[in-house]
C-alpha positions in Angstrom: 79.5 109.9 78.8 82.0 112.0 76.9 79.8 111.9 73.8 77.7 114.5 75.7 80.6 117.0 75.7 80.5 119.4 72.7 83.3 121.8 71.9 82.7 124.9 69.8 85.6 126.9 68.4 84.9 130.2 66.6 87.1 133.0 65.3 84.7 136.0 65.2 84.1 136.6 68.9 86.0 139.9 69.0 83.7 141.4 66.4 80.5 140.3 68.1 80.3 136.7 66.8 78.1 137.8 63.9 78.3 134.4 62.0 78.9 132.0 65.0 76.2 133.2 67.3 73.5 131.0 65.8 75.8 128.0 65.9 76.6 128.7 69.6 73.0 129.0 70.5 72.1 125.8 68.5 74.8 123.8 70.3 73.9 125.3 73.7 70.2 124.5 73.4 69.3 121.7 75.9 72.8 121.6 77.5 73.1 121.4 81.3 76.3 123.5 81.5 78.5 125.9 79.4 82.2 126.4 80.1 83.7 129.4 78.4 87.5 129.5 77.8 88.1 133.3 77.9 91.2 134.0 80.0 91.0 134.1 83.8 91.4 137.5 85.3 94.8 138.7 86.5 94.2 137.2 90.0 93.0 133.9 88.5 89.3 134.7 89.1 86.6 133.2 87.0 83.8 135.3 85.5 80.2 134.9 86.6 78.6 138.0 85.0 79.3 140.2 82.1 77.8 143.3 80.6 75.9 143.0 77.3 76.2 145.5 74.6 76.2 146.5 70.9 77.5 148.8 68.3 75.8 151.5 66.2 77.1 153.6 63.3 75.7 157.1 62.6 76.2 158.2 58.9 75.4 161.9 58.6 75.0 163.9 55.4 75.3 167.7 55.2 76.3 170.0 52.4 79.8 171.0 51.4 80.9 174.6 50.8 84.0 176.7 50.9 84.4 177.9 54.5 85.8 181.2 53.5 84.0 182.2 50.3 80.5 180.8 50.9 80.1 179.3 54.3 76.5 180.2 54.4 75.8 177.7 51.7 77.2 174.8 53.6 75.6 172.5 56.2 78.0 170.9 58.6 77.6 167.2 59.1 80.3 167.5 61.8 78.2 170.0 63.7 75.2 167.6 63.6 77.4 164.7 64.8 78.6 166.9 67.7 75.0 167.4 68.8 74.3 163.7 68.6 77.4 162.8 70.6 76.3 165.1 73.5 72.8 163.6 73.5 74.0 160.0 73.4 76.5 160.5 76.2 73.7 162.0 78.3 72.3 158.5 78.4 75.2 157.2 80.4 74.1 155.9 83.9 77.0 154.3 85.6 75.0 153.5 88.7 72.6 151.5 86.6 75.3 149.9 84.6 74.6 151.7 81.3 77.4 153.2 79.2 77.4 154.8 75.8 80.6 155.9 74.1 81.1 157.5 70.7 84.6 156.1 70.5 85.5 156.7 66.8 84.5 159.7 64.6 85.3 160.6 61.0 84.2 163.6 59.0 84.9 166.4 56.5 87.0 166.7 53.4 89.4 169.5 54.2 89.9 172.1 56.9 88.6 174.9 54.7 85.4 173.0 53.7 82.1 172.9 55.5 81.9 169.1 56.2 79.5 167.4 53.8 79.6 164.1 55.7 80.5 162.6 59.1 80.4 159.2 60.8 80.2 158.3 64.4 80.8 154.8 65.8 79.0 154.1 69.1 79.7 151.4 71.7 77.0 150.6 74.2 77.0 148.4 77.3 74.2 147.2 79.6 74.1 145.2 82.8 70.6 143.8 82.7 68.6 142.4 79.9 65.6 144.7 80.4 67.8 147.7 79.7 68.3 146.7 76.1 64.9 147.8 74.7 64.9 151.1 76.5 68.5 152.1 75.4 67.9 151.0 71.8 64.7 153.1 71.7 66.4 156.2 73.1 69.3 156.0 70.7 66.9 155.7 67.7 64.8 158.6 69.0 67.9 160.8 69.3 69.1 159.9 65.8 65.6 160.3 64.2 65.5 164.1 64.2 68.4 166.3 63.1 69.5 169.1 65.3 71.1 171.0 62.3 68.5 171.8 59.6 69.4 170.2 56.3 71.3 167.3 57.6 70.2 163.6 57.5 71.2 160.6 59.5 71.4 157.0 58.7 71.6 154.8 61.8 72.9 151.2 61.6 73.5 148.5 64.1 71.9 147.6 67.5 72.4 145.7 70.7 73.8 142.3 69.7 75.0 140.8 72.9 72.8 140.2 75.9 74.3 140.5 79.4 75.5 137.4 81.3 73.6 137.8 84.5 74.6 136.0 87.7 71.9 133.5 88.6 71.4 130.8 91.3 72.2 128.2 88.7 75.4 129.9 87.9 76.4 129.9 91.5 75.6 126.2 91.8 78.0 125.5 88.9 80.6 127.8 90.5 80.4 125.8 93.7 81.1 122.6 91.8 84.1 124.2 90.2 85.3 125.4 93.5 85.1 121.9 94.9 87.1 120.6 92.0 89.6 123.4 92.3 90.3 122.6 95.9 91.1 119.1 94.9 93.7 120.2 92.3 95.1 123.0 94.4 93.4 126.0 92.9 91.5 128.5 95.0 88.6 129.7 92.9 87.2 133.2 93.2 84.8 135.0 90.8 84.2 138.5 89.5 82.0 140.5 87.2 83.4 142.3 84.2 82.3 144.8 81.7 83.7 143.1 78.6 81.6 140.9 76.4 82.0 137.2 75.4 80.1 134.3 74.0 79.1 133.4 77.5 76.3 135.9 77.1 74.7 133.8 74.5 74.6 130.6 76.5 73.6 132.3 79.7 70.7 134.1 78.0 69.4 130.7 77.0 69.2 129.8 80.7 72.2 127.4 80.5 74.3 127.7 83.7 77.5 129.3 82.4 80.9 130.0 83.9 83.5 132.1 81.9 87.2 132.8 82.4 88.2 129.2 82.6 91.2 129.8 80.3 94.8 130.6 81.4 95.6 133.6 83.5 96.4 136.8 81.7 95.9 140.5 81.6 96.1 143.9 79.9 93.7 142.6 77.2 93.7 144.4 73.8 96.9 146.3 74.4 100.6 146.0 73.5 101.2 144.8 77.1 98.7 141.9 76.8 100.2 138.8 78.4 99.6 135.2 79.3 101.1 133.4 82.3 102.6 130.3 80.7 102.5 128.1 83.9 98.8 128.6 84.2 98.2 126.7 80.9 98.9 123.5 82.7 97.0 124.1 85.9 93.9 125.5 84.1 93.9 122.7 81.6 94.0 120.3 84.6 91.1 122.2 86.2 89.0 122.1 83.1 89.6 118.4 82.6 88.6 117.6 86.1 85.5 119.8 86.0 84.4 118.0 82.8 84.9 114.7 84.5 82.8 115.8 87.5 80.0 117.3 85.4 79.6 114.2 83.2 79.7 111.9 86.2 82.7 109.9 85.3 84.1 108.1 88.4 
């Protein structure tokens, strides 16, 4: 029965799995379950839903000029970027689970030069799959028309990770894991999280998916990120017993 267990390892998840997504989806096609080894939450909880999202880059062109001698001859790309940031952030709807963040900006050549170019990097998150089309359309509408005459915008990117939505099938798989957990002395709880993972790809294919089956840790993506060493043993034991249960080995 173990020939039906397939393991996929990839090294590009933190940048959106641009090269491994197709492999993950190919391997997940037709599978009954998907177990994702992202770390468990700080309290040991597994993950049953995640937000989807994507990245956009705005590249804005203006016209440089000396800010003291001939500022009237310049067209500020930074000014245009500022307009776009305000409009993009107006799309935020926390109650609906939509977030938009221009989290990194670049622009200008010197403090005494009207900025001839600027770049804004945008992170977006969605909670439900049907929000993707609407949000993408709004972003493109905003970036289609300049607010500052004489500037131009090149928009790159898009929504590249669907949300992992909590389904009845997900809950059925969670109940199996809870039963296994009780036998090996682990109380299983679950949470939703805003971070992305490859679980979104398997879940969007309709494959019952549980994430966060890795060791317990916290403070992700910071200098204080940590892993609880003892949890390596207990979580490996949990995973092994879950696989045994799912493939029907007695």
